[in-house]
Structure formats: C-alpha cells, structure tokens
C-alpha positions, -999 to +999 in steps of 0.1 A: +002+001+000+013+039-008+020+058+017+020+098+021+058+111+014+053+136+041+038+121+070+036+084+063-002+078+067-018+053+039-033+063+013-066+057+002-066+029-021-086+039-051-061+072-052-046+078-085-010+066-090+000+102-090-013+112-058+021+115-034+002+131-001-026+123+020-055+148+021-043+165+054-007+174+038-023+187+011-044+208+025-015+222+047+005+226+011-019+244-004-026+267+027+016+274+027+011+280-009-016+306-005-001+322+025+031+329+005+006+344-025-009+365+000+026+380+013+040+386-019+007+405-031+005+424+002+042+437-006+038+449-038+002+462-027+020+483-004+047+495-025+023+505-050+006+525-024+039+541-012+049+551-050+013+564-057+018+590-025+048+598-038+036+606-072+007+628-058+035+651-039+064+654-066+048+645-099+074+659-118+100+636-106+078+602-110+100+586-130+128+588-110+106+580-079+095+549-093+126+539-103+145+544-067+110+522-054+121+494-076+091+500-100+109+496-137+090+486-165+106+452-159+097+446-125+061+459-130+061+430-159+073+408-134+045+416-110+018+414-135+028+382-144+031+367-107+000+385-099-021+379-128-058+366-121-053+336-145-030+322-121-049+328-090-086+317-101-094+352-114-099+362-079-110+401-070-076+406-052-054+397-081-081+414-105-076+449-083-033+443-079-033+436-117-052+463-127-033+489-103-003+474-121-013+480-154-023+517-146+011+523-131+028+508-163+008+530-184+016+565-157+050+552-161+053+548-201+034+583-205 
C-alpha cells in the first residue's frame, strides 16, 4: 500500500498513482502556498501605495521615484505576471492588483 510522502500515512486504496500526499498534508501544503502568495501580493500592494503617495507629492520626478522604489518597467511586468488573475483563479484581489499595476505601467510610459 502506498503512503503519504510527507507524513507516512497510508493513501486511500483507490487514489490515482500521481497522488503523493494524504488529504491533510495536501491541504496544509496548499494553505502554505496561498499564504506565500498573499504575502507577496500584500508586499507589492504596499509598494504601489507608497509610490502612489510619492506621485501625488512630486509629479515632476515620478519616473525617478518609481525607479528608486524598484518599479522599473521590467519589475512591473514581472509583478503583473506574478499577480495575474489567470494564475489565481480569477480572484478579486488578483484582478485589483493587476489593474493597479497596469495603471502604474501606463503612467510610467507617459
């Protein structure tokens, strides 16, 4: 009988061959991945709002302020790819963050 690769618990007899984790370990793994994604999203959301605050106080130096905060065109593209709704079940948060990043990219290109 096959067992869970993480905790050693026996897998259900009719589990497909590609199953490697028991249900409890699978859910724990998913929860950990979701938490990591949420932390990453929250980090970039905070950075966006920091830059948005700089933009309103110093419109002439927006490109420089964005660059100093790490918001280059390449970084914004990577953030869009990371947060895109297609990668996160079309969640509302992913839609909101991607929309903010697309707006930021448009403003950076002006």
